[in-house]
ZAMARGU-4260 file (C-alpha; in steps of 0.2 Angstrom, whole numbers, plus 5000, padded with zeros to 4 digits):
<rodrens>
0) 4985/5213/4898 | 4988/5205/4915 | 5000/5213/4927 | 5015/5202/4930 | 5021/5198/4948
5) 5034/5191/4959 | 5029/5187/4977 | 5043/5186/4990 | 5038/5182/5008 | 5046/5169/5020
10) 5029/5164/5028 | 5023/5149/5018 | 5004/5153/5023 | 5005/5171/5017 | 5012/5165/5000
15) 5000/5151/4999 | 4985/5163/5002 | 4991/5175/4989 | 4995/5162/4976 | 4978/5155/4978
20) 4970/5173/4976 | 4981/5177/4961 | 4975/5161/4953 | 4957/5165/4955 | 4954/5175/4939
25) 4962/5191/4945 | 4970/5204/4933 | 4987/5198/4939 | 4999/5184/4933 | 5011/5177/4946
30) 5028/5172/4937 | 5037/5166/4952 | 5037/5165/4971 | 5052/5166/4983 | 5055/5163/5002
35) 5070/5173/5005 | 5079/5189/4998 | 5091/5180/4987 | 5078/5169/4978 | 5068/5185/4976
40) 5082/5194/4967 | 5086/5180/4956 | 5067/5178/4951 | 5066/5197/4948 | 5082/5198/4938
45) 5076/5183/4927 | 5058/5188/4924 | 5058/5207/4927 | 5040/5208/4932 | 5029/5223/4932
50) 5028/5223/4951 | 5037/5214/4964 | 5027/5211/4980 | 5041/5210/4994 | 5041/5207/5012
55) 5053/5219/5022 | 5060/5205/5034 | 5066/5190/5025 | 5081/5178/5027 | 5097/5181/5018
60) 5093/5198/5011 | 5079/5209/5017 | 5066/5218/5006 | 5076/5235/5007 | 5092/5227/5000
65) 5082/5218/4986 | 5074/5235/4981 | 5091/5244/4981 | 5097/5230/4969 | 5082/5232/4957
70) 5085/5251/4956 | 5104/5249/4954 | 5101/5237/4940 | 5088/5249/4932 | 5075/5236/4930
75) 5057/5242/4926 | 5050/5232/4940 | 5040/5242/4953 | 5042/5237/4971 | 5027/5236/4983
80) 5032/5232/5001 | 5021/5220/5010 | 5024/5220/5028 | 5017/5219/5046 | 5027/5234/5051
85) 5018/5251/5051 | 5032/5262/5059 | 5037/5277/5048 | 5055/5272/5049 | 5051/5257/5039
90) 5040/5267/5026 | 5054/5280/5024 | 5068/5267/5022 | 5058/5257/5009 | 5054/5273/4999
95) 5072/5279/5000 | 5077/5262/4993 | 5066/5265/4978 | 5049/5256/4983 | 5033/5262/4974
100) 5022/5258/4989 | 5020/5251/5006 | 5005/5240/5011 | 5001/5231/5027 | 4998/5212/5028
105) 4982/5216/5037 | 4974/5225/5023 | 4960/5219/5012 | 4962/5210/4996 | 4953/5224/4987
110) 4966/5237/4994 | 4980/5226/4989 | 4973/5225/4971 | 4973/5244/4971 | 4990/5245/4977
115) 4997/5233/4964 | 4988/5242/4950 | 4995/5259/4956 | 5012/5252/4957 | 5011/5245/4940
120) 5006/5262/4933 | 5021/5270/4941 | 5011/5278/4955 | 5015/5279/4973 | 5004/5270/4985
125) 5003/5271/5004 | 4992/5259/5015 | 4977/5270/5022 | 4981/5263/5039 | 4998/5271/5039
130) 5000/5289/5044 | 5006/5298/5028 | 5023/5305/5031 | 5024/5324/5034 | 5028/5336/5019
135) 5045/5339/5028 | 5049/5321/5028 | 5044/5320/5009 | 5056/5334/5006 | 5071/5325/5014
140) 5067/5307/5010 | 5053/5303/4998 | 5054/5314/4982 | 5066/5308/4969 | 5078/5320/4960
145) 5067/5319/4945 | 5051/5322/4955 | 5059/5338/4963 | 5065/5344/4946 | 5048/5342/4938
150) 5039/5350/4953 | 5050/5365/4953 | 5048/5368/4934 | 5029/5365/4936 | 5029/5379/4949
155) 5037/5390/4936 | 5023/5388/4925 | 5030/5376/4912 | 5017/5364/4904 | 5018/5345/4903
160) 5023/5347/4885 | 5036/5360/4889 | 5044/5348/4902 | 5044/5333/4890 | 5054/5343/4878
165) 5066/5350/4890 | 5069/5334/4899 | 5068/5323/4884 | 5055/5312/4891 | 5037/5308/4886
170) 5022/5319/4893 | 5015/5303/4900 | 5031/5301/4910 | 5030/5319/4916 | 5012/5315/4922
175) 5017/5299/4931 | 5030/5309/4941 | 5018/5323/4945 | 5005/5309/4950 | 5018/5302/4962
180) 5021/5319/4970 | 5003/5322/4972 | 5001/5305/4981 | 5016/5308/4992 | 5009/5325/4997
185) 4991/5319/4998 | 4988/5334/4986 | 4973/5334/4974 | 4981/5344/4960 | 4996/5354/4954
190) 4991/5369/4964 | 4990/5360/4981 | 5007/5351/4978 | 5016/5368/4974 | 5008/5376/4989
195) 5014/5362/5000 | 5031/5362/4992 | 5033/5381/4995 | 5027/5380/5013 | 5040/5367/5017
200) 5054/5374/5008 | 5055/5361/4994 | 5053/5376/4981 | 5058/5394/4984 | 5046/5408/4980
205) 5060/5416/4969 | 5058/5401/4958 | 5040/5405/4953 | 5046/5421/4944 | 5061/5413/4935
210) 5052/5409/4919 | 5045/5427/4918 | 5063/5434/4920 | 5069/5423/4906 | 5056/5429/4893
</rodrens>
């Protein structure tokens, strides 16, 4: 099934190029396009696409504000920021607002396709040309409350099945949250993510023995 999209960008040529690409037999279905933040929000609220591809700087409402609206409304739409700005303050502001990824307009179409697919599956995506935020920045800005909770419980030795039962969510959701944590840390697996979390004070060493003390 094709991934459904909304495209929001105030540059007509950027929109035209992407609309043409989406129409050329890709795995994406463009539901609507917008030239400003207000149009973007109306389109997203109406269609609730899988992914909203949003420019950060737009008239009326910027991409950060639109993203915050999406999260407040609890829509299932994942936000992928498409921008010319590579400074980390824009990356962190986007992710604090709830964006699932950040990709530059100078990227290749192949990279954009990867980013859209990652966002549609609930994974975090950061353009390879942007320096990944440090783990300490992740600690303060990037991990959601649920991601911190799942990482801490994972560090205690709980399995995905355990976490699904404890938190009343599916195992697939647990894995999606862990995958987002791995991507944000640049970790290859659970062990690396936990070690980085310990090193940067996201998890305390005492928490690793918490489960043993309860048994």
